[in-house]
C-alpha positions in Angstrom: -46.6 -14.5 57.6 -48.1 -15.9 60.8 -51.1 -17.3 59.0 -51.1 -18.5 55.4 -54.2 -20.2 54.0 -54.1 -21.4 50.4 -57.1 -22.7 48.3 -58.9 -24.3 51.3 -62.2 -26.1 50.6 -64.3 -28.2 52.9 -67.2 -30.6 52.0 -69.6 -32.3 54.2 -71.0 -35.1 51.9 -72.5 -33.0 49.1 -72.5 -29.7 50.9 -69.6 -27.3 50.2 -68.9 -25.3 53.3 -65.7 -23.6 52.1 -64.8 -22.9 48.5 -61.1 -22.2 47.6 -60.5 -19.8 50.6 -57.1 -18.1 50.6 -55.7 -15.3 52.8 -52.7 -14.5 54.9 -52.0 -12.4 58.0 -49.0 -11.0 59.8 -47.9 -10.2 63.3 -49.5 -7.2 64.9 -52.8 -7.4 62.9 -56.2 -7.7 64.4 -58.5 -9.0 61.7 -62.2 -9.1 61.7 -63.4 -12.4 60.2 -67.0 -11.6 59.2 -69.9 -13.4 57.5 -73.6 -14.4 58.0 -74.5 -17.5 59.9 -73.5 -20.6 57.9 -70.9 -18.7 55.9 -68.1 -20.9 57.0 -66.3 -18.8 59.6 -66.2 -21.3 62.4 -65.3 -24.1 60.0 -62.3 -22.1 58.8 -61.2 -21.3 62.3 -61.4 -25.0 63.3 -59.3 -25.9 60.3 -56.7 -23.2 61.3 -56.4 -24.7 64.7 -56.1 -28.3 63.5 -59.4 -29.5 65.0 -60.8 -30.5 61.6 -59.1 -31.1 58.2 -60.0 -29.5 54.9 -61.0 -31.5 51.9 -58.5 -29.5 49.8 -55.9 -26.8 50.3 -53.0 -25.9 52.6 -52.8 -24.1 55.9 -49.5 -22.8 57.5 -49.2 -21.1 60.9 -45.8 -19.5 61.4 -44.4 -21.8 58.6 -45.8 -25.0 60.3 -48.0 -27.1 58.1 -51.2 -27.4 60.3 -52.4 -30.4 58.4 -49.2 -32.4 58.7 -48.2 -31.2 62.2 -51.3 -30.1 64.0 -49.9 -30.6 67.5 -46.8 -28.4 66.7 -49.1 -25.7 65.3 -51.4 -25.8 68.4 -48.4 -25.0 70.5 -48.3 -21.5 69.0 -52.1 -21.0 68.6 -54.5 -19.7 71.2 -58.1 -20.5 70.5 -61.3 -19.4 72.1 -64.3 -21.3 70.5 -67.7 -19.7 70.1 -69.0 -21.8 73.0 -66.4 -21.2 75.7 -65.7 -24.8 77.0 -65.1 -24.3 80.7 -65.2 -26.7 83.7 -67.6 -24.6 85.7 -67.1 -26.5 89.0 -63.4 -25.7 89.0 -61.9 -22.6 90.6 -60.3 -20.1 88.2 -56.8 -20.9 89.3 -57.5 -24.6 89.4 -58.8 -24.5 85.8 -55.8 -22.5 84.5 -53.4 -24.8 86.3 -55.1 -27.7 84.5 -54.7 -25.9 81.2 -51.0 -25.0 82.0 -50.3 -28.7 82.6 -51.5 -29.6 79.1 -49.1 -27.1 77.5 -46.4 -27.7 80.1 -46.3 -24.0 81.0 -44.6 -22.7 84.1 -47.1 -22.0 86.9 -45.7 -18.4 87.2 -47.3 -17.8 83.8 -50.7 -18.4 85.3 -50.6 -15.4 87.6 -49.2 -13.3 84.7 -52.2 -14.2 82.6 -54.7 -13.7 85.5 -53.4 -10.2 85.9 -53.2 -9.5 82.1 -56.9 -10.3 81.6 -58.0 -8.6 84.7 -59.1 -11.6 86.7 -57.1 -11.0 89.9 -60.2 -10.0 92.0 -62.1 -13.1 90.8 -59.4 -15.7 90.7 -60.5 -17.3 94.0 -64.0 -18.1 92.8 -65.4 -21.1 91.0 -66.1 -20.4 87.3 -69.8 -20.8 87.6 -69.9 -17.9 90.1 -68.5 -15.5 87.5 -70.5 -13.3 85.2 -70.4 -14.0 81.4 -67.8 -11.3 80.9 -65.4 -12.8 83.4 -66.0 -16.3 82.1 -64.9 -15.0 78.7 -61.8 -13.6 80.4 -61.1 -17.1 81.8 -61.4 -18.5 78.3 -59.0 -15.9 76.9 -56.5 -16.5 79.8 -56.5 -20.2 78.9 -56.0 -19.3 75.3 -52.9 -17.1 76.0 -51.3 -19.2 78.8 -48.7 -20.6 76.4 -47.9 -17.1 75.0 -49.1 -18.0 71.4 -48.1 -16.2 68.4 -51.6 -16.5 66.8 -54.8 -15.9 68.7 -58.1 -17.1 67.2 -61.3 -15.8 68.9 -64.7 -17.0 67.7 -67.5 -14.7 68.8 -65.7 -13.6 72.1 -68.2 -10.8 72.8 -71.5 -12.7 72.4 -73.9 -12.2 75.3 -71.9 -9.5 77.0 -73.3 -6.3 78.4 -71.9 -2.9 77.2 -69.4 -2.6 80.1 -68.1 -6.1 79.6 -67.8 -5.4 75.9 -65.5 -2.5 76.6 -63.3 -4.6 78.8 -63.0 -7.5 76.3 -62.4 -4.9 73.5 -59.5 -3.3 75.4 -58.1 -6.7 76.2 -58.0 -7.8 72.6 -56.5 -4.6 71.5 -53.7 -5.0 74.1 -53.1 -8.7 73.0 -53.1 -7.7 69.3 -49.9 -5.5 69.7 -47.6 -8.5 69.4 -49.8 -11.3 68.1 -51.8 -12.1 65.1 -55.5 -12.0 66.1 -58.3 -13.4 64.0 -61.5 -12.2 65.6 -65.0 -13.3 64.6 -68.1 -11.2 65.5 -71.6 -10.3 64.4 -71.3 -6.9 66.2 -70.1 -4.5 63.5 -69.4 -1.7 66.0 -66.9 -4.0 67.8 -65.2 -4.9 64.6 -64.9 -1.2 63.7 -63.5 -0.4 67.2 -61.0 -3.3 67.4 -59.9 -4.4 64.0 -57.6 -2.8 61.4 -58.5 -5.2 58.6 -61.6 -7.2 57.7 -62.2 -10.4 55.8 -65.8 -11.0 54.7 -66.8 -14.5 53.8 -70.2 -15.4 52.3 -71.4 -18.9 51.1 -67.9 -20.3 51.7 -66.1 -17.7 49.6 -64.1 -14.6 50.6 -66.0 -11.7 49.0 -63.8 -8.9 50.5 -60.4 -8.7 52.2 -59.1 -5.3 52.9 -58.0 -2.7 55.4 -61.0 -1.4 57.4 -60.2 2.2 56.5 -60.4 1.4 52.8 -64.0 0.1 53.2 -65.3 3.5 54.2 -66.5 5.5 51.2 -64.4 8.6 51.8 -64.1 9.6 48.1 -67.9 10.2 47.7 -70.8 12.0 49.4 -74.0 10.0 49.5 -77.0 12.2 50.1 -80.7 11.4 50.2 -83.0 14.3 49.6 -86.8 14.8 49.6 -88.4 17.8 47.7 -91.9 19.0 48.2 -92.7 18.7 44.5 -91.4 17.0 41.3 -87.9 17.7 40.0 -86.8 16.4 36.6 -83.8 14.2 36.0 -82.5 16.8 33.6 -82.5 19.4 36.3 -80.8 17.0 38.8 -78.1 16.2 36.3 -77.1 19.8 36.1 -75.7 19.7 39.7 -71.9 20.1 39.9 -69.8 17.1 41.1 -72.7 14.7 40.5 -71.6 11.1 39.9 -75.0 9.4 40.0 -78.7 10.0 40.8 -81.6 7.7 41.5 -85.2 8.7 41.9 -86.3 6.3 44.7 -89.9 7.3 45.0 -92.1 10.3 44.4 -89.9 13.3 45.0 -87.1 11.4 46.9 -83.7 11.3 45.3 -80.5 9.3 46.1 -77.5 11.4 45.0 -73.8 10.6 44.9 -71.2 13.4 44.5 -67.4 13.7 44.5 -65.9 14.8 47.7 -64.5 18.0 46.3 -66.9 20.3 48.3 -69.7 20.0 50.7 -72.8 19.7 48.5 -75.5 20.4 51.1 -75.4 24.2 50.8 -75.4 23.8 47.0 -78.6 21.7 47.2 -80.3 24.4 49.1 -79.3 26.9 46.4 -80.5 24.4 43.8 -83.9 24.1 45.5 -84.3 27.9 45.7 -83.4 28.3 42.1 -85.9 25.7 41.0 -88.6 27.0 43.3 -89.0 23.8 45.3 -88.6 23.2 49.0 -86.4 20.6 50.7 -88.4 18.5 53.2 -85.5 16.3 54.2 -81.8 16.0 53.5 -79.7 13.2 54.9 -76.0 12.5 54.4 -75.6 8.7 54.1 -72.1 7.9 55.4 -71.5 4.2 54.9 -70.5 2.1 57.9 -69.3 -1.4 58.1 -72.8 -2.7 58.8 -74.0 -1.2 55.4 -71.1 -2.6 53.6 -71.5 -6.0 55.2 -75.1 -6.2 53.9 -73.9 -5.2 50.4 -71.3 -8.0 50.2 -73.4 -10.7 51.8 -77.0 -10.2 50.4 
C-alpha cells in the first residue's frame, strides 16, 4: 500500500482533533477525503506529509515510517496545502527552479511539469499576474516536480470558476493514473467527478470509507408523493415492493421500494383505485451531498 495509517490520534491540549483514524490506499486510487470544517482533514494531511506529529499511532508511506523518517517520506510525497504558498513576485519558471533545487531535481523535469499541468503559455509571467486557476496549477507543478508516488491535495479547487474547475479536474484525473491521490474538497460534484473512493471524517473519526459507487443507493427507489386527500397507512402498506413508508406531513408520503420494477406507474394506478389524485411525485435519488449530510449531522 502507498499509504497506511494506523490508529492515529492528535490532541491539542485537551482538544482531540483525530481519534484513532485508520485507513490505507494503493497506487492508482483517487480518494476523496471529506468532512465538515474542523473535522480533522487538514490535520491528517499534515501528519501524512510529516509536517506535524500525531499524539498516537503510526503512518507509513510506501513502507517508510513518516514519524521516524519524515524527510525520506517527503521525497515521495507531493503536497498542495489548502492555502497555496507561492512566492508571487517570482516568475513561474524561477519559482519551479527554486523548488527543483530543494528536491535536487533535474531542470529538464521543470519543462515536463510545466507542459503536464498546462502552464506553457503562462510560464514567462510572474505568479501574481496569473489567475487563481493558473496559480493552482503552479502549486500542483511544484508538488509533482520530483515525480512523487503519493499526491496530497488539500482543497485544490477552492475559489476557481467553472472553466478552471474542469481544467484542474482533468489534471488530477491524469495524475491519478499512476499515483495515489488523496483529494480534499467541499465541492461534492467535484468529488463525484474525480474520485473512485471516499473517506468521510467527522469529529476526528472516520465514519465511512467505501468505493464511491457503493455509496449510491442503487438497490432502492426513494419516492416522495403528495396526494390531494388523506390516504391511510393500511392502504399505503398494500403497495407491492414497499420497504418503508413515512407520512411526512398532511398528505405527503416518503416511500422506499425495492428496485425490482419502476413503481411510479404503480403509484398512479394506486391513486386511481383509491380515488385520490397525485399532486406531486418525485424520485429522490441520493447523491454524495445527501449522503455526506447523513454521515456528518
